[in-house]
Steps between C-alpha positions, in 0.01 A plus 500: 500500500783738569659450155172566324483837661848591388639589151786280599684395811802316621541216742614728792162689471318174555729406783405820681137456418473137614778456746586170336875431424650635179590148379136384548356793313765466221425133444120553491532794252726282287245221489222736419715649220571152360138441441457837336282695740778743574747676286839600632800690389826623664531855621860515610556202740128463577244290311181717464170308461163609367185317414472362138127645443453295188595173666292584815197582281534171316550311828191674649288403205611137518454489886153645470400264220614208714294594799202582304481150370514340852168362625402651839375160627705390786469240776 
């Protein structure tokens, strides 16, 4: 949610925001970037991340379509 409110951010911003370890944040951001939901580029020594809006919209459409097809009948 923090990243979606920013034009871009770096790992240290999220460390301050969440209180989690830098290595933890970095690993999670890297994995999210691998699946294409984030874009990232280096600004000096820091990797700056931002939301890949096109990919998020495609994912959102797919996710919504999946849940619209689920029957609401449950035990």
